[in-house]
C-alpha positions as CSV (number, residue, x, y, z in Angstrom):
1,M,89.7,80.3,147.7
2,K,91.9,82.9,146.1
3,C,94.2,81.8,143.4
4,K,97.8,82.7,144.2
5,L,98.7,83.0,140.6
6,T,96.1,85.7,140.1
7,G,97.6,87.6,143.0
8,V,101.0,87.4,141.5
9,C,99.7,88.6,138.1
10,D,97.9,91.5,139.8
11,T,101.1,92.5,141.6
12,M,103.1,92.3,138.4
13,K,100.4,94.3,136.6
14,D,100.7,97.1,139.1
15,K,104.5,97.2,139.1
16,L,104.7,97.0,135.3
17,S,102.1,99.7,134.6
18,N,104.9,102.3,134.9
19,L,106.6,100.7,131.9
20,K,103.5,100.5,129.6
21,D,104.8,103.3,127.3
22,L,108.2,101.7,126.6
23,P,106.9,99.1,124.2
24,L,105.2,101.9,122.2
25,L,108.5,103.8,122.1
26,F,110.4,100.6,121.1
27,M,107.9,99.8,118.3
28,R,108.1,103.4,117.0
29,L,111.9,103.3,116.9
30,V,112.1,99.8,115.3
31,L,109.6,100.8,112.6
32,A,111.3,104.2,112.0
33,Y,114.6,102.3,111.5
34,G,112.9,99.8,109.3
35,F,111.4,102.4,107.0
36,Y,114.6,104.6,106.9
37,K,116.8,102.4,104.7
38,P,114.1,101.6,102.1
39,A,113.1,105.3,101.9
40,M,116.7,106.4,101.4
41,M,117.2,103.7,98.8
42,K,114.1,104.9,96.9
43,W,115.3,108.5,97.0
44,E,118.6,107.5,95.4
45,D,116.8,106.5,92.2
46,V,113.1,106.9,92.2
47,G,113.1,106.4,88.4
48,A,114.4,102.9,88.9
49,I,111.7,102.2,91.5
50,A,109.1,103.4,89.0
51,Q,110.5,101.1,86.4
52,W,110.5,98.2,88.9
53,F,106.8,99.0,89.7
54,E,106.0,99.2,86.0
55,G,107.6,95.8,85.5
56,M,105.3,94.4,88.2
57,G,102.3,95.8,86.4
58,M,101.5,98.4,89.0
59,P,99.3,101.2,87.7
60,F,100.8,104.7,87.6
61,P,104.3,103.4,88.5
62,T,106.0,106.9,88.8
63,L,103.2,108.3,91.0
64,N,103.2,105.2,93.1
65,A,107.0,105.3,93.4
66,Y,106.9,108.8,94.7
67,L,104.0,108.1,97.0
68,A,105.8,105.0,98.5
69,T,109.0,107.0,98.9
70,L,107.3,110.0,100.5
71,T,105.2,107.8,102.8
72,E,108.2,105.9,104.0
73,T,110.2,109.1,104.5
74,F,107.5,110.9,106.5
75,G,106.9,107.6,108.2
76,F,110.4,107.2,109.6
77,I,110.5,110.9,110.7
78,L,107.1,110.9,112.4
79,L,107.6,107.6,114.0
80,F,111.0,108.5,115.3
81,F,109.8,111.7,116.9
82,G,106.4,110.4,117.9
83,F,104.2,112.9,116.1
84,A,101.1,112.2,114.1
85,V,101.7,108.5,114.6
86,R,98.1,107.5,114.2
87,I,97.8,109.5,111.0
88,I,101.0,108.1,109.3
89,S,100.2,104.6,110.4
90,I,97.4,104.3,107.9
91,P,99.4,105.1,104.7
92,L,102.3,103.0,106.0
93,I,99.9,100.0,106.5
94,I,98.7,100.5,103.0
95,V,102.3,100.5,101.7
96,M,102.9,97.3,103.6
97,I,99.8,95.7,102.1
98,V,100.8,96.7,98.6
99,A,104.3,95.3,99.3
100,I,102.8,91.9,100.4
101,V,100.4,91.7,97.4
102,S,102.9,92.9,94.7
103,V,106.3,91.9,95.9
104,H,106.2,89.2,98.5
105,G,103.0,87.4,97.6
106,F,101.3,84.8,99.8
107,S,103.4,81.7,98.7
108,H,105.9,82.0,101.5
109,F,105.7,83.3,105.1
110,D,109.4,83.2,106.0
111,A,111.4,86.4,105.4
112,G,114.4,84.3,104.3
113,E,112.3,83.1,101.3
114,N,111.1,86.7,100.4
115,G,107.9,85.9,102.3
116,F,105.4,88.4,103.8
117,E,106.7,87.9,107.4
118,I,108.3,91.3,107.9
119,P,105.6,93.4,106.3
120,L,103.0,91.5,108.4
121,Y,104.9,92.3,111.6
122,Y,105.1,96.0,110.5
123,I,101.4,96.0,109.9
124,I,100.7,94.5,113.4
125,M,103.0,97.1,115.0
126,L,101.6,100.0,113.0
127,F,98.0,98.9,113.9
128,T,99.1,98.8,117.6
129,L,100.4,102.3,117.3
130,F,97.2,103.4,115.5
131,V,95.1,102.1,118.4
132,Y,97.3,103.2,121.3
133,G,99.1,106.2,119.9
134,P,102.7,107.1,120.3
135,G,102.9,106.9,124.1
136,K,104.2,109.4,126.6
137,Y,107.8,109.3,125.2
138,S,106.9,111.3,122.2
139,I,106.7,114.9,120.8
140,Q,102.9,114.5,120.6
141,H,102.7,113.8,124.3
142,L,104.8,116.8,125.1
143,I,102.7,119.1,122.9
144,S,99.4,117.7,124.4
145,K,100.7,118.1,127.9
146,K,101.4,121.8,127.3
147,K,97.8,122.5,126.1
């Protein structure tokens, strides 16, 4: 006996397959927006960010301030346009892990309590993009199509 629910799911799967690249686009754009403001804030006063890092006991605070700033800057640009998404995902995941360990800690999950909720969501979305790539609504797809 065939399950009617399975048939409905198969029909939905076929109809929704045309939309499979939209979540990748939305993830990229949300992440790009999420990295834009912190990157711009860091560029306004990288020295203050280095001092803040030093106050947290982070090694090489100036170097790390510039690395975080550059990573977030390239991150929002590459994510927005959908180019080298798999490559930039790795350093952005590292930045998010460092943010969880050094800034948010593991005492609270909720973002409202300065918990690690948002960086964790970013890590999950970045990992998804690392696995699936930028999707067909991207510069990278256009370039690979022309080759």
